Chimera marker file (.cmm) of the C-alpha trace (Angstrom):
<marker_set name="trace">
<marker id="1" x="61.133" y="-183.421" z="90.206" r="1" g="1" b="0" radius="0.5"/>
<marker id="2" x="61.184" y="-186.485" z="88.502" r="1" g="1" b="0" radius="0.5"/>
<marker id="3" x="59.545" y="-186.569" z="84.674" r="1" g="1" b="0" radius="0.5"/>
<marker id="4" x="62.034" y="-185.445" z="82.307" r="1" g="1" b="0" radius="0.5"/>
<marker id="5" x="60.978" y="-182.162" z="80.823" r="1" g="1" b="0" radius="0.5"/>
<marker id="6" x="61.835" y="-181.576" z="77.449" r="1" g="1" b="0" radius="0.5"/>
<marker id="7" x="62.378" y="-178.049" z="76.916" r="1" g="1" b="0" radius="0.5"/>
<marker id="8" x="63.607" y="-176.377" z="73.227" r="1" g="1" b="0" radius="0.5"/>
<marker id="9" x="65.411" y="-173.449" z="72.295" r="1" g="1" b="0" radius="0.5"/>
<marker id="10" x="65.042" y="-171.504" z="69.128" r="1" g="1" b="0" radius="0.5"/>
<marker id="11" x="66.371" y="-168.082" z="67.301" r="1" g="1" b="0" radius="0.5"/>
<marker id="12" x="64.401" y="-167.235" z="64.407" r="1" g="1" b="0" radius="0.5"/>
<marker id="13" x="67.509" y="-164.941" z="62.406" r="1" g="1" b="0" radius="0.5"/>
<marker id="14" x="68.861" y="-166.304" z="59.652" r="1" g="1" b="0" radius="0.5"/>
<marker id="15" x="65.431" y="-168.856" z="59.271" r="1" g="1" b="0" radius="0.5"/>
<marker id="16" x="62.915" y="-168.709" z="57.006" r="1" g="1" b="0" radius="0.5"/>
<marker id="17" x="59.281" y="-168.544" z="58.147" r="1" g="1" b="0" radius="0.5"/>
<marker id="18" x="59.333" y="-172.709" z="57.070" r="1" g="1" b="0" radius="0.5"/>
<marker id="19" x="62.291" y="-173.348" z="58.365" r="1" g="1" b="0" radius="0.5"/>
<marker id="20" x="61.264" y="-171.947" z="61.211" r="1" g="1" b="0" radius="0.5"/>
<marker id="21" x="57.653" y="-172.808" z="61.756" r="1" g="1" b="0" radius="0.5"/>
<marker id="22" x="58.852" y="-177.006" z="60.596" r="1" g="1" b="0" radius="0.5"/>
<marker id="23" x="61.743" y="-177.041" z="62.989" r="1" g="1" b="0" radius="0.5"/>
<marker id="24" x="58.879" y="-176.259" z="65.715" r="1" g="1" b="0" radius="0.5"/>
<marker id="25" x="56.508" y="-179.020" z="64.223" r="1" g="1" b="0" radius="0.5"/>
<marker id="26" x="58.985" y="-181.505" z="63.955" r="1" g="1" b="0" radius="0.5"/>
<marker id="27" x="60.080" y="-180.968" z="67.418" r="1" g="1" b="0" radius="0.5"/>
<marker id="28" x="56.200" y="-181.483" z="68.328" r="1" g="1" b="0" radius="0.5"/>
<marker id="29" x="56.846" y="-178.046" z="70.271" r="1" g="1" b="0" radius="0.5"/>
<marker id="30" x="52.982" y="-177.407" z="72.189" r="1" g="1" b="0" radius="0.5"/>
<marker id="31" x="53.960" y="-173.589" z="73.590" r="1" g="1" b="0" radius="0.5"/>
<marker id="32" x="56.188" y="-171.119" z="72.553" r="1" g="1" b="0" radius="0.5"/>
<marker id="33" x="57.661" y="-169.252" z="75.101" r="1" g="1" b="0" radius="0.5"/>
<marker id="34" x="58.793" y="-165.499" z="74.101" r="1" g="1" b="0" radius="0.5"/>
<marker id="35" x="62.241" y="-164.209" z="75.935" r="1" g="1" b="0" radius="0.5"/>
<marker id="36" x="62.696" y="-161.313" z="73.996" r="1" g="1" b="0" radius="0.5"/>
<marker id="37" x="62.229" y="-157.899" z="75.735" r="1" g="1" b="0" radius="0.5"/>
<marker id="38" x="61.447" y="-156.654" z="72.873" r="1" g="1" b="0" radius="0.5"/>
<marker id="39" x="58.900" y="-158.221" z="70.786" r="1" g="1" b="0" radius="0.5"/>
<marker id="40" x="57.346" y="-155.978" z="68.674" r="1" g="1" b="0" radius="0.5"/>
<marker id="41" x="60.657" y="-153.982" z="66.722" r="1" g="1" b="0" radius="0.5"/>
<marker id="42" x="59.802" y="-154.131" z="62.904" r="1" g="1" b="0" radius="0.5"/>
<marker id="43" x="63.061" y="-155.864" z="62.296" r="1" g="1" b="0" radius="0.5"/>
<marker id="44" x="61.445" y="-159.087" z="63.693" r="1" g="1" b="0" radius="0.5"/>
<marker id="45" x="59.516" y="-159.906" z="60.190" r="1" g="1" b="0" radius="0.5"/>
<marker id="46" x="56.976" y="-162.935" z="60.795" r="1" g="1" b="0" radius="0.5"/>
<marker id="47" x="58.624" y="-163.501" z="64.564" r="1" g="1" b="0" radius="0.5"/>
<marker id="48" x="56.619" y="-159.793" z="65.111" r="1" g="1" b="0" radius="0.5"/>
<marker id="49" x="54.137" y="-160.825" z="68.432" r="1" g="1" b="0" radius="0.5"/>
<marker id="50" x="50.981" y="-160.610" z="67.004" r="1" g="1" b="0" radius="0.5"/>
<marker id="51" x="51.482" y="-161.941" z="63.734" r="1" g="1" b="0" radius="0.5"/>
<marker id="52" x="54.033" y="-164.424" z="65.630" r="1" g="1" b="0" radius="0.5"/>
<marker id="53" x="51.395" y="-165.792" z="68.066" r="1" g="1" b="0" radius="0.5"/>
<marker id="54" x="48.127" y="-165.932" z="64.736" r="1" g="1" b="0" radius="0.5"/>
<marker id="55" x="51.271" y="-168.243" z="62.949" r="1" g="1" b="0" radius="0.5"/>
<marker id="56" x="52.457" y="-170.419" z="65.280" r="1" g="1" b="0" radius="0.5"/>
<marker id="57" x="48.246" y="-171.049" z="65.841" r="1" g="1" b="0" radius="0.5"/>
<marker id="58" x="47.181" y="-171.132" z="62.000" r="1" g="1" b="0" radius="0.5"/>
<marker id="59" x="50.177" y="-173.221" z="60.822" r="1" g="1" b="0" radius="0.5"/>
<marker id="60" x="51.338" y="-175.300" z="63.739" r="1" g="1" b="0" radius="0.5"/>
<marker id="61" x="48.502" y="-175.831" z="66.386" r="1" g="1" b="0" radius="0.5"/>
<marker id="62" x="51.218" y="-173.814" z="69.136" r="1" g="1" b="0" radius="0.5"/>
<marker id="63" x="50.374" y="-171.783" z="71.801" r="1" g="1" b="0" radius="0.5"/>
<marker id="64" x="52.510" y="-168.725" z="72.495" r="1" g="1" b="0" radius="0.5"/>
<marker id="65" x="53.537" y="-166.420" z="75.751" r="1" g="1" b="0" radius="0.5"/>
<marker id="66" x="55.633" y="-164.101" z="76.602" r="1" g="1" b="0" radius="0.5"/>
<marker id="67" x="57.473" y="-163.955" z="79.766" r="1" g="1" b="0" radius="0.5"/>
<marker id="68" x="59.269" y="-161.019" z="79.939" r="1" g="1" b="0" radius="0.5"/>
<marker id="69" x="60.800" y="-161.977" z="83.034" r="1" g="1" b="0" radius="0.5"/>
<marker id="70" x="63.002" y="-164.744" z="81.276" r="1" g="1" b="0" radius="0.5"/>
<marker id="71" x="64.831" y="-161.191" z="79.396" r="1" g="1" b="0" radius="0.5"/>
<marker id="72" x="67.525" y="-159.494" z="79.679" r="1" g="1" b="0" radius="0.5"/>
<marker id="73" x="67.168" y="-155.503" z="81.675" r="1" g="1" b="0" radius="0.5"/>
<marker id="74" x="67.817" y="-153.356" z="78.290" r="1" g="1" b="0" radius="0.5"/>
<marker id="75" x="70.742" y="-152.043" z="80.702" r="1" g="1" b="0" radius="0.5"/>
<marker id="76" x="72.185" y="-156.025" z="80.206" r="1" g="1" b="0" radius="0.5"/>
<marker id="77" x="71.325" y="-156.214" z="76.872" r="1" g="1" b="0" radius="0.5"/>
<marker id="78" x="73.124" y="-152.333" z="75.641" r="1" g="1" b="0" radius="0.5"/>
<marker id="79" x="75.727" y="-153.294" z="77.519" r="1" g="1" b="0" radius="0.5"/>
<marker id="80" x="76.343" y="-156.582" z="75.464" r="1" g="1" b="0" radius="0.5"/>
<marker id="81" x="74.924" y="-155.522" z="72.095" r="1" g="1" b="0" radius="0.5"/>
<marker id="82" x="75.189" y="-151.913" z="71.925" r="1" g="1" b="0" radius="0.5"/>
<marker id="83" x="78.565" y="-151.194" z="73.530" r="1" g="1" b="0" radius="0.5"/>
<marker id="84" x="80.079" y="-154.321" z="72.113" r="1" g="1" b="0" radius="0.5"/>
<marker id="85" x="80.489" y="-155.737" z="75.908" r="1" g="1" b="0" radius="0.5"/>
<marker id="86" x="82.156" y="-159.182" z="76.933" r="1" g="1" b="0" radius="0.5"/>
<marker id="87" x="79.911" y="-162.350" z="76.361" r="1" g="1" b="0" radius="0.5"/>
<marker id="88" x="81.143" y="-163.069" z="79.934" r="1" g="1" b="0" radius="0.5"/>
<marker id="89" x="79.933" y="-160.257" z="81.714" r="1" g="1" b="0" radius="0.5"/>
<marker id="90" x="76.752" y="-160.360" z="80.134" r="1" g="1" b="0" radius="0.5"/>
<marker id="91" x="76.326" y="-163.946" z="80.675" r="1" g="1" b="0" radius="0.5"/>
<marker id="92" x="76.765" y="-163.185" z="84.667" r="1" g="1" b="0" radius="0.5"/>
<marker id="93" x="74.563" y="-160.054" z="85.105" r="1" g="1" b="0" radius="0.5"/>
<marker id="94" x="71.955" y="-161.944" z="82.992" r="1" g="1" b="0" radius="0.5"/>
<marker id="95" x="72.814" y="-165.109" z="85.395" r="1" g="1" b="0" radius="0.5"/>
<marker id="96" x="72.435" y="-162.655" z="88.557" r="1" g="1" b="0" radius="0.5"/>
<marker id="97" x="69.706" y="-161.240" z="87.245" r="1" g="1" b="0" radius="0.5"/>
<marker id="98" x="67.768" y="-164.647" z="87.166" r="1" g="1" b="0" radius="0.5"/>
<marker id="99" x="68.407" y="-165.138" z="90.310" r="1" g="1" b="0" radius="0.5"/>
<marker id="100" x="66.809" y="-161.734" z="91.656" r="1" g="1" b="0" radius="0.5"/>
<marker id="101" x="63.946" y="-162.496" z="89.959" r="1" g="1" b="0" radius="0.5"/>
<marker id="102" x="63.499" y="-166.285" z="91.103" r="1" g="1" b="0" radius="0.5"/>
<marker id="103" x="62.611" y="-167.540" z="87.707" r="1" g="1" b="0" radius="0.5"/>
<marker id="104" x="62.462" y="-170.596" z="89.213" r="1" g="1" b="0" radius="0.5"/>
<marker id="105" x="59.986" y="-170.171" z="91.613" r="1" g="1" b="0" radius="0.5"/>
<marker id="106" x="57.697" y="-167.893" z="89.346" r="1" g="1" b="0" radius="0.5"/>
<marker id="107" x="57.509" y="-170.831" z="86.659" r="1" g="1" b="0" radius="0.5"/>
<marker id="108" x="55.000" y="-173.868" z="86.931" r="1" g="1" b="0" radius="0.5"/>
<marker id="109" x="57.405" y="-176.872" z="85.011" r="1" g="1" b="0" radius="0.5"/>
<marker id="110" x="54.216" y="-177.620" z="83.596" r="1" g="1" b="0" radius="0.5"/>
<marker id="111" x="55.130" y="-174.443" z="81.254" r="1" g="1" b="0" radius="0.5"/>
<marker id="112" x="58.125" y="-175.352" z="79.848" r="1" g="1" b="0" radius="0.5"/>
<marker id="113" x="57.316" y="-178.896" z="79.184" r="1" g="1" b="0" radius="0.5"/>
<marker id="114" x="56.803" y="-179.593" z="75.645" r="1" g="1" b="0" radius="0.5"/>
<marker id="115" x="57.459" y="-175.594" z="75.653" r="1" g="1" b="0" radius="0.5"/>
<marker id="116" x="60.204" y="-173.764" z="73.007" r="1" g="1" b="0" radius="0.5"/>
<marker id="117" x="62.049" y="-170.716" z="74.396" r="1" g="1" b="0" radius="0.5"/>
<marker id="118" x="62.224" y="-168.808" z="71.835" r="1" g="1" b="0" radius="0.5"/>
<marker id="119" x="64.631" y="-165.503" z="70.933" r="1" g="1" b="0" radius="0.5"/>
<marker id="120" x="66.253" y="-163.431" z="67.885" r="1" g="1" b="0" radius="0.5"/>
<marker id="121" x="69.838" y="-164.758" z="68.131" r="1" g="1" b="0" radius="0.5"/>
<marker id="122" x="70.062" y="-167.333" z="65.045" r="1" g="1" b="0" radius="0.5"/>
<marker id="123" x="72.741" y="-169.947" z="67.178" r="1" g="1" b="0" radius="0.5"/>
<marker id="124" x="72.179" y="-170.496" z="71.298" r="1" g="1" b="0" radius="0.5"/>
<marker id="125" x="75.811" y="-170.428" z="72.025" r="1" g="1" b="0" radius="0.5"/>
<marker id="126" x="75.723" y="-166.182" z="72.820" r="1" g="1" b="0" radius="0.5"/>
<marker id="127" x="72.019" y="-166.181" z="73.432" r="1" g="1" b="0" radius="0.5"/>
<marker id="128" x="70.081" y="-166.232" z="76.599" r="1" g="1" b="0" radius="0.5"/>
<marker id="129" x="67.385" y="-168.357" z="76.059" r="1" g="1" b="0" radius="0.5"/>
<marker id="130" x="70.458" y="-170.817" z="76.465" r="1" g="1" b="0" radius="0.5"/>
<marker id="131" x="71.201" y="-169.712" z="79.909" r="1" g="1" b="0" radius="0.5"/>
<marker id="132" x="67.508" y="-169.702" z="80.873" r="1" g="1" b="0" radius="0.5"/>
<marker id="133" x="67.610" y="-173.216" z="80.188" r="1" g="1" b="0" radius="0.5"/>
<marker id="134" x="70.503" y="-173.993" z="81.550" r="1" g="1" b="0" radius="0.5"/>
<marker id="135" x="69.437" y="-172.395" z="84.789" r="1" g="1" b="0" radius="0.5"/>
<marker id="136" x="66.437" y="-174.185" z="84.744" r="1" g="1" b="0" radius="0.5"/>
<marker id="137" x="67.785" y="-177.253" z="84.512" r="1" g="1" b="0" radius="0.5"/>
<marker id="138" x="69.960" y="-177.096" z="87.600" r="1" g="1" b="0" radius="0.5"/>
<marker id="139" x="67.669" y="-175.555" z="89.703" r="1" g="1" b="0" radius="0.5"/>
<marker id="140" x="64.655" y="-177.776" z="88.521" r="1" g="1" b="0" radius="0.5"/>
<marker id="141" x="67.104" y="-181.044" z="87.285" r="1" g="1" b="0" radius="0.5"/>
<marker id="142" x="65.771" y="-183.415" z="84.245" r="1" g="1" b="0" radius="0.5"/>
<marker id="143" x="64.895" y="-180.904" z="81.663" r="1" g="1" b="0" radius="0.5"/>
<marker id="144" x="66.646" y="-181.948" z="78.240" r="1" g="1" b="0" radius="0.5"/>
<marker id="145" x="66.958" y="-178.898" z="76.151" r="1" g="1" b="0" radius="0.5"/>
<marker id="146" x="67.335" y="-179.606" z="72.491" r="1" g="1" b="0" radius="0.5"/>
<marker id="147" x="68.458" y="-176.432" z="70.968" r="1" g="1" b="0" radius="0.5"/>
<marker id="148" x="66.381" y="-176.087" z="67.060" r="1" g="1" b="0" radius="0.5"/>
<link id1="1" id2="2" r="1" g="1" b="0" radius="0.2"/>
<link id1="2" id2="3" r="1" g="1" b="0" radius="0.2"/>
<link id1="3" id2="4" r="1" g="1" b="0" radius="0.2"/>
<link id1="4" id2="5" r="1" g="1" b="0" radius="0.2"/>
<link id1="5" id2="6" r="1" g="1" b="0" radius="0.2"/>
<link id1="6" id2="7" r="1" g="1" b="0" radius="0.2"/>
<link id1="7" id2="8" r="1" g="1" b="0" radius="0.2"/>
<link id1="8" id2="9" r="1" g="1" b="0" radius="0.2"/>
<link id1="9" id2="10" r="1" g="1" b="0" radius="0.2"/>
<link id1="10" id2="11" r="1" g="1" b="0" radius="0.2"/>
<link id1="11" id2="12" r="1" g="1" b="0" radius="0.2"/>
<link id1="12" id2="13" r="1" g="1" b="0" radius="0.2"/>
<link id1="13" id2="14" r="1" g="1" b="0" radius="0.2"/>
<link id1="14" id2="15" r="1" g="1" b="0" radius="0.2"/>
<link id1="15" id2="16" r="1" g="1" b="0" radius="0.2"/>
<link id1="16" id2="17" r="1" g="1" b="0" radius="0.2"/>
<link id1="17" id2="18" r="1" g="1" b="0" radius="0.2"/>
<link id1="18" id2="19" r="1" g="1" b="0" radius="0.2"/>
<link id1="19" id2="20" r="1" g="1" b="0" radius="0.2"/>
<link id1="20" id2="21" r="1" g="1" b="0" radius="0.2"/>
<link id1="21" id2="22" r="1" g="1" b="0" radius="0.2"/>
<link id1="22" id2="23" r="1" g="1" b="0" radius="0.2"/>
<link id1="23" id2="24" r="1" g="1" b="0" radius="0.2"/>
<link id1="24" id2="25" r="1" g="1" b="0" radius="0.2"/>
<link id1="25" id2="26" r="1" g="1" b="0" radius="0.2"/>
<link id1="26" id2="27" r="1" g="1" b="0" radius="0.2"/>
<link id1="27" id2="28" r="1" g="1" b="0" radius="0.2"/>
<link id1="28" id2="29" r="1" g="1" b="0" radius="0.2"/>
<link id1="29" id2="30" r="1" g="1" b="0" radius="0.2"/>
<link id1="30" id2="31" r="1" g="1" b="0" radius="0.2"/>
<link id1="31" id2="32" r="1" g="1" b="0" radius="0.2"/>
<link id1="32" id2="33" r="1" g="1" b="0" radius="0.2"/>
<link id1="33" id2="34" r="1" g="1" b="0" radius="0.2"/>
<link id1="34" id2="35" r="1" g="1" b="0" radius="0.2"/>
<link id1="35" id2="36" r="1" g="1" b="0" radius="0.2"/>
<link id1="36" id2="37" r="1" g="1" b="0" radius="0.2"/>
<link id1="37" id2="38" r="1" g="1" b="0" radius="0.2"/>
<link id1="38" id2="39" r="1" g="1" b="0" radius="0.2"/>
<link id1="39" id2="40" r="1" g="1" b="0" radius="0.2"/>
<link id1="40" id2="41" r="1" g="1" b="0" radius="0.2"/>
<link id1="41" id2="42" r="1" g="1" b="0" radius="0.2"/>
<link id1="42" id2="43" r="1" g="1" b="0" radius="0.2"/>
<link id1="43" id2="44" r="1" g="1" b="0" radius="0.2"/>
<link id1="44" id2="45" r="1" g="1" b="0" radius="0.2"/>
<link id1="45" id2="46" r="1" g="1" b="0" radius="0.2"/>
<link id1="46" id2="47" r="1" g="1" b="0" radius="0.2"/>
<link id1="47" id2="48" r="1" g="1" b="0" radius="0.2"/>
<link id1="48" id2="49" r="1" g="1" b="0" radius="0.2"/>
<link id1="49" id2="50" r="1" g="1" b="0" radius="0.2"/>
<link id1="50" id2="51" r="1" g="1" b="0" radius="0.2"/>
<link id1="51" id2="52" r="1" g="1" b="0" radius="0.2"/>
<link id1="52" id2="53" r="1" g="1" b="0" radius="0.2"/>
<link id1="53" id2="54" r="1" g="1" b="0" radius="0.2"/>
<link id1="54" id2="55" r="1" g="1" b="0" radius="0.2"/>
<link id1="55" id2="56" r="1" g="1" b="0" radius="0.2"/>
<link id1="56" id2="57" r="1" g="1" b="0" radius="0.2"/>
<link id1="57" id2="58" r="1" g="1" b="0" radius="0.2"/>
<link id1="58" id2="59" r="1" g="1" b="0" radius="0.2"/>
<link id1="59" id2="60" r="1" g="1" b="0" radius="0.2"/>
<link id1="60" id2="61" r="1" g="1" b="0" radius="0.2"/>
<link id1="61" id2="62" r="1" g="1" b="0" radius="0.2"/>
<link id1="62" id2="63" r="1" g="1" b="0" radius="0.2"/>
<link id1="63" id2="64" r="1" g="1" b="0" radius="0.2"/>
<link id1="64" id2="65" r="1" g="1" b="0" radius="0.2"/>
<link id1="65" id2="66" r="1" g="1" b="0" radius="0.2"/>
<link id1="66" id2="67" r="1" g="1" b="0" radius="0.2"/>
<link id1="67" id2="68" r="1" g="1" b="0" radius="0.2"/>
<link id1="68" id2="69" r="1" g="1" b="0" radius="0.2"/>
<link id1="69" id2="70" r="1" g="1" b="0" radius="0.2"/>
<link id1="70" id2="71" r="1" g="1" b="0" radius="0.2"/>
<link id1="71" id2="72" r="1" g="1" b="0" radius="0.2"/>
<link id1="72" id2="73" r="1" g="1" b="0" radius="0.2"/>
<link id1="73" id2="74" r="1" g="1" b="0" radius="0.2"/>
<link id1="74" id2="75" r="1" g="1" b="0" radius="0.2"/>
<link id1="75" id2="76" r="1" g="1" b="0" radius="0.2"/>
<link id1="76" id2="77" r="1" g="1" b="0" radius="0.2"/>
<link id1="77" id2="78" r="1" g="1" b="0" radius="0.2"/>
<link id1="78" id2="79" r="1" g="1" b="0" radius="0.2"/>
<link id1="79" id2="80" r="1" g="1" b="0" radius="0.2"/>
<link id1="80" id2="81" r="1" g="1" b="0" radius="0.2"/>
<link id1="81" id2="82" r="1" g="1" b="0" radius="0.2"/>
<link id1="82" id2="83" r="1" g="1" b="0" radius="0.2"/>
<link id1="83" id2="84" r="1" g="1" b="0" radius="0.2"/>
<link id1="84" id2="85" r="1" g="1" b="0" radius="0.2"/>
<link id1="85" id2="86" r="1" g="1" b="0" radius="0.2"/>
<link id1="86" id2="87" r="1" g="1" b="0" radius="0.2"/>
<link id1="87" id2="88" r="1" g="1" b="0" radius="0.2"/>
<link id1="88" id2="89" r="1" g="1" b="0" radius="0.2"/>
<link id1="89" id2="90" r="1" g="1" b="0" radius="0.2"/>
<link id1="90" id2="91" r="1" g="1" b="0" radius="0.2"/>
<link id1="91" id2="92" r="1" g="1" b="0" radius="0.2"/>
<link id1="92" id2="93" r="1" g="1" b="0" radius="0.2"/>
<link id1="93" id2="94" r="1" g="1" b="0" radius="0.2"/>
<link id1="94" id2="95" r="1" g="1" b="0" radius="0.2"/>
<link id1="95" id2="96" r="1" g="1" b="0" radius="0.2"/>
<link id1="96" id2="97" r="1" g="1" b="0" radius="0.2"/>
<link id1="97" id2="98" r="1" g="1" b="0" radius="0.2"/>
<link id1="98" id2="99" r="1" g="1" b="0" radius="0.2"/>
<link id1="99" id2="100" r="1" g="1" b="0" radius="0.2"/>
<link id1="100" id2="101" r="1" g="1" b="0" radius="0.2"/>
<link id1="101" id2="102" r="1" g="1" b="0" radius="0.2"/>
<link id1="102" id2="103" r="1" g="1" b="0" radius="0.2"/>
<link id1="103" id2="104" r="1" g="1" b="0" radius="0.2"/>
<link id1="104" id2="105" r="1" g="1" b="0" radius="0.2"/>
<link id1="105" id2="106" r="1" g="1" b="0" radius="0.2"/>
<link id1="106" id2="107" r="1" g="1" b="0" radius="0.2"/>
<link id1="107" id2="108" r="1" g="1" b="0" radius="0.2"/>
<link id1="108" id2="109" r="1" g="1" b="0" radius="0.2"/>
<link id1="109" id2="110" r="1" g="1" b="0" radius="0.2"/>
<link id1="110" id2="111" r="1" g="1" b="0" radius="0.2"/>
<link id1="111" id2="112" r="1" g="1" b="0" radius="0.2"/>
<link id1="112" id2="113" r="1" g="1" b="0" radius="0.2"/>
<link id1="113" id2="114" r="1" g="1" b="0" radius="0.2"/>
<link id1="114" id2="115" r="1" g="1" b="0" radius="0.2"/>
<link id1="115" id2="116" r="1" g="1" b="0" radius="0.2"/>
<link id1="116" id2="117" r="1" g="1" b="0" radius="0.2"/>
<link id1="117" id2="118" r="1" g="1" b="0" radius="0.2"/>
<link id1="118" id2="119" r="1" g="1" b="0" radius="0.2"/>
<link id1="119" id2="120" r="1" g="1" b="0" radius="0.2"/>
<link id1="120" id2="121" r="1" g="1" b="0" radius="0.2"/>
<link id1="121" id2="122" r="1" g="1" b="0" radius="0.2"/>
<link id1="122" id2="123" r="1" g="1" b="0" radius="0.2"/>
<link id1="123" id2="124" r="1" g="1" b="0" radius="0.2"/>
<link id1="124" id2="125" r="1" g="1" b="0" radius="0.2"/>
<link id1="125" id2="126" r="1" g="1" b="0" radius="0.2"/>
<link id1="126" id2="127" r="1" g="1" b="0" radius="0.2"/>
<link id1="127" id2="128" r="1" g="1" b="0" radius="0.2"/>
<link id1="128" id2="129" r="1" g="1" b="0" radius="0.2"/>
<link id1="129" id2="130" r="1" g="1" b="0" radius="0.2"/>
<link id1="130" id2="131" r="1" g="1" b="0" radius="0.2"/>
<link id1="131" id2="132" r="1" g="1" b="0" radius="0.2"/>
<link id1="132" id2="133" r="1" g="1" b="0" radius="0.2"/>
<link id1="133" id2="134" r="1" g="1" b="0" radius="0.2"/>
<link id1="134" id2="135" r="1" g="1" b="0" radius="0.2"/>
<link id1="135" id2="136" r="1" g="1" b="0" radius="0.2"/>
<link id1="136" id2="137" r="1" g="1" b="0" radius="0.2"/>
<link id1="137" id2="138" r="1" g="1" b="0" radius="0.2"/>
<link id1="138" id2="139" r="1" g="1" b="0" radius="0.2"/>
<link id1="139" id2="140" r="1" g="1" b="0" radius="0.2"/>
<link id1="140" id2="141" r="1" g="1" b="0" radius="0.2"/>
<link id1="141" id2="142" r="1" g="1" b="0" radius="0.2"/>
<link id1="142" id2="143" r="1" g="1" b="0" radius="0.2"/>
<link id1="143" id2="144" r="1" g="1" b="0" radius="0.2"/>
<link id1="144" id2="145" r="1" g="1" b="0" radius="0.2"/>
<link id1="145" id2="146" r="1" g="1" b="0" radius="0.2"/>
<link id1="146" id2="147" r="1" g="1" b="0" radius="0.2"/>
<link id1="147" id2="148" r="1" g="1" b="0" radius="0.2"/>
</marker_set>
């Protein structure tokens, strides 16, 4: 792959709706790829699936897709979040899951171009969206990753 792919990531927590949508617009995001396992929780506020899909289109003319193959399994997530597991263990399990799912073969790079991976974590450091972006970059190369 020779063309550079621009890929952003964003978490919606600790952001107002205004901050969230302005960040996406300033980054020229064309598509939000929802990588959450559960995207209909009441805790999601403006980022609940149907609401978010509507807001993205109306506010910023941004498309929305939900790709559950980019989300951790409930078991992996629960071990880390609910059982207060170690980040390094979560990271290893999630990377292994991406290998098993062969996400680099299932995804078309054109879907990733000018897209933004969405999850709930405020920062990318301990978040699976960063792991997805890095994994794809390791397999495809030439991905410019921008954490919003």
